[in-house]
ZAMARGU-4260 file (C-alpha; in steps of 0.2 Angstrom, whole numbers, plus 5000, padded with zeros to 4 digits):
<rodrens>
0) 5000/5000/5000 | 5006/5018/4996 | 5011/5028/5011 | 5005/5046/5014 | 5023/5052/5012
5) 5025/5044/4994 | 5031/5058/4983 | 5025/5064/4966 | 5039/5060/4954 | 5043/5061/4935
10) 5055/5046/4932 | 5066/5046/4918 | 5078/5032/4911 | 5089/5038/4897 | 5097/5024/4888
15) 5107/5023/4872 | 5092/5020/4861 | 5077/5027/4870 | 5071/5038/4884 | 5058/5029/4895
20) 5048/5040/4907 | 5033/5039/4919 | 5023/5048/4932 | 5024/5041/4949 | 5012/5044/4963
25) 5004/5035/4978 | 5018/5022/4977 | 5015/5017/4959 | 5021/5020/4942 | 5009/5027/4929
30) 5008/5032/4911 | 5025/5024/4905 | 5031/5031/4888 | 5046/5025/4878 | 5053/5038/4866
35) 5066/5034/4853 | 5081/5046/4856 | 5079/5055/4840 | 5061/5060/4845 | 5065/5065/4863
40) 5068/5084/4859 | 5051/5085/4851 | 5043/5075/4865 | 5050/5086/4878 | 5045/5102/4869
45) 5027/5096/4871 | 5029/5090/4889 | 5022/5105/4898 | 5025/5103/4917 | 5015/5118/4920
50) 4999/5108/4916 | 5002/5097/4932 | 4991/5101/4947 | 5006/5098/4959 | 5024/5100/4960
55) 5033/5084/4954 | 5052/5080/4957 | 5061/5074/4942 | 5072/5059/4945 | 5084/5054/4931
60) 5094/5039/4928 | 5105/5041/4912 | 5119/5032/4903 | 5118/5044/4889 | 5127/5061/4891
65) 5118/5069/4876 | 5101/5064/4883 | 5106/5070/4900 | 5110/5087/4893 | 5093/5088/4883
70) 5083/5083/4899 | 5092/5096/4909 | 5090/5110/4896 | 5071/5105/4896 | 5070/5105/4914
75) 5077/5123/4914 | 5060/5129/4908 | 5052/5123/4924 | 5063/5129/4939 | 5050/5124/4952
80) 5052/5106/4948 | 5069/5100/4956 | 5079/5087/4947 | 5089/5073/4955 | 5101/5063/4945
85) 5105/5045/4951 | 5124/5043/4954 | 5126/5061/4958 | 5112/5069/4968 | 5107/5051/4973
90) 5121/5040/4977 | 5119/5021/4975 | 5127/5011/4990 | 5131/4993/4985 | 5142/4980/4993
95) 5152/4973/4979 | 5166/4963/4972 | 5167/4974/4956 | 5185/4981/4952 | 5179/4999/4949
100) 5161/5002/4954 | 5161/5019/4948 | 5163/5012/4930 | 5147/5002/4932 | 5133/5009/4922
105) 5121/5018/4934 | 5106/5009/4926 | 5114/4993/4932 | 5117/5000/4949 | 5099/5006/4951
110) 5093/4989/4945 | 5103/4980/4959 | 5097/4993/4972 | 5080/4988/4968 | 5083/4970/4971
115) 5091/4974/4988 | 5077/4986/4993 | 5063/4974/4989 | 5073/4960/4997 | 5073/4949/4981
120) 5089/4941/4985 | 5099/4932/4979 | 5095/4937/4961 | 5101/4938/4944 | 5094/4953/4933
125) 5093/4952/4915 | 5091/4969/4907 | 5086/4967/4889 | 5090/4984/4881 | 5102/4991/4868
130) 5114/4979/4877 | 5109/4964/4887 | 5116/4966/4904 | 5116/4951/4917 | 5120/4955/4935
135) 5122/4943/4950 | 5119/4949/4968 | 5120/4937/4983 | 5108/4934/4997 | 5119/4946/5008
140) 5117/4959/4995 | 5134/4958/4987 | 5136/4962/4969 | 5147/4949/4962 | 5148/4955/4944
145) 5140/4952/4927 | 5139/4951/4908 | 5137/4963/4894 | 5130/4956/4878 | 5123/4964/4862
150) 5105/4966/4864 | 5092/4958/4853 | 5089/4973/4843 | 5107/4976/4840 | 5110/4958/4835
155) 5096/4959/4822 | 5103/4975/4815 | 5121/4968/4814 | 5115/4952/4805 | 5105/4962/4792
160) 5120/4975/4790 | 5132/4961/4786 | 5122/4950/4774 | 5118/4958/4757 | 5102/4949/4753
165) 5094/4950/4770 | 5080/4963/4774 | 5087/4979/4781 | 5072/4987/4789 | 5067/4973/4801
170) 5061/4974/4819 | 5057/4961/4832 | 5038/4958/4833 | 5028/4963/4849 | 5022/4946/4850
175) 5031/4930/4850 | 5034/4919/4834 | 5034/4900/4833 | 5049/4889/4835 | 5054/4892/4817
180) 5051/4905/4803 | 5043/4902/4787 | 5051/4916/4777 | 5068/4926/4778 | 5061/4939/4789
185) 5052/4928/4801 | 5068/4916/4801 | 5078/4931/4807 | 5066/4936/4820 | 5063/4918/4827
190) 5082/4915/4827 | 5085/4931/4838 | 5070/4926/4850 | 5074/4908/4851 | 5093/4912/4853
195) 5091/4924/4867 | 5078/4914/4876 | 5089/4899/4875 | 5104/4909/4880 | 5095/4915/4895
200) 5090/4897/4900 | 5108/4891/4899 | 5115/4906/4909 | 5102/4904/4923 | 5107/4885/4924
205) 5125/4890/4926 | 5122/4904/4938 | 5111/4893/4949 | 5125/4880/4949 | 5137/4893/4955
210) 5126/4904/4967 | 5112/4892/4972 | 5095/4886/4966 | 5085/4899/4976 | 5092/4913/4964
215) 5078/4924/4959 | 5078/4928/4940 | 5072/4945/4935 | 5069/4951/4917 | 5068/4969/4913
220) 5071/4981/4898 | 5061/4985/4883 | 5064/4967/4875 | 5060/4958/4891 | 5042/4954/4887
225) 5045/4947/4870 | 5060/4936/4875 | 5050/4930/4891 | 5036/4925/4879 | 5048/4911/4873
230) 5053/4904/4890 | 5048/4901/4908 | 5065/4904/4915 | 5061/4921/4923 | 5053/4922/4940
235) 5048/4940/4937 | 5046/4950/4921 | 5045/4969/4924 | 5049/4981/4910 | 5048/4995/4922
240) 5060/4988/4935 | 5072/5002/4933 | 5059/5015/4935 | 5052/5007/4950 | 5070/5005/4957
245) 5073/5023/4953 | 5058/5028/4964 | 5065/5017/4978 | 5082/5026/4977 | 5074/5043/4978
250) 5063/5038/4993 | 5077/5030/5002 | 5087/5046/5003 | 5075/5061/5002
</rodrens>
C-alpha cells in the first residue's frame, strides 16, 4: 500500500536507444512512455509541466550524456520542479566485488538497488535493452559481477547489415513467433528470439549452479516481454523495474 509520504515523481531512464519516462504517485508507476532518442527533443517540447496540478520531482537515471543534457535543458524551463540525478544527487550504495564500481553503468546500479530494497535476493537481473546486461547479487546483497552482451535489437541489425540479401528494415515483433520462421524475415526474428531465450535458460542454469538454486531471475528492459514469451525461466518479468527502482532510490534518501 502507498504511504502518505509517497512523493510525486517524474521518472526518467535515458538509455542509448530510447528515453523511458513515467509519472509516479501513491507508490505506483503510471503512464509509461518510451521515446526513441531522435524523437526526445520534440517529445519534451510538448511535455508541459505547467499543466500538472502539483509539483513533481524529476528523477533521472542516464547512461547517455547527450540525453542528460537535453533533459536538463528542458527542465530549465520549469525551475519549480527540482531534478535529482542517480549517481550524483542520489548515490547508490552497494556492497560489491566489482573492480571499479564507479565504472558500472548507473542503470545497472539502480537495478541492483531495487533487488536489495525489495529483498529479492539472491538474484540475477537480465536487462534486455540496447545491450543485454546480466548481473548477479548474493543473498547478503553483494554484487558479484555480470555480463554485457549485444541486445536483441542490435544483434538483428548487425546480422542484416552484414548480409547483402537479408532485409534491412526489420524489427522484432511485439508478440512471439513460433519455434521456426517460414520466410527470411520471420527466420531472422525467430532466430533472435529463440537464441536469446535459450541463452537466458543456459545462463540461469550456470548461475544457479554457481550461486544456488534459490536465485531469483528477474527480466527487465524493453525486449524483456518478447524474450520472456519464449521461455519460463524468469521468475519476474517487469519492463519497468528500473523506473520502480529509481523511485525506491529517491525515497530512500530524500
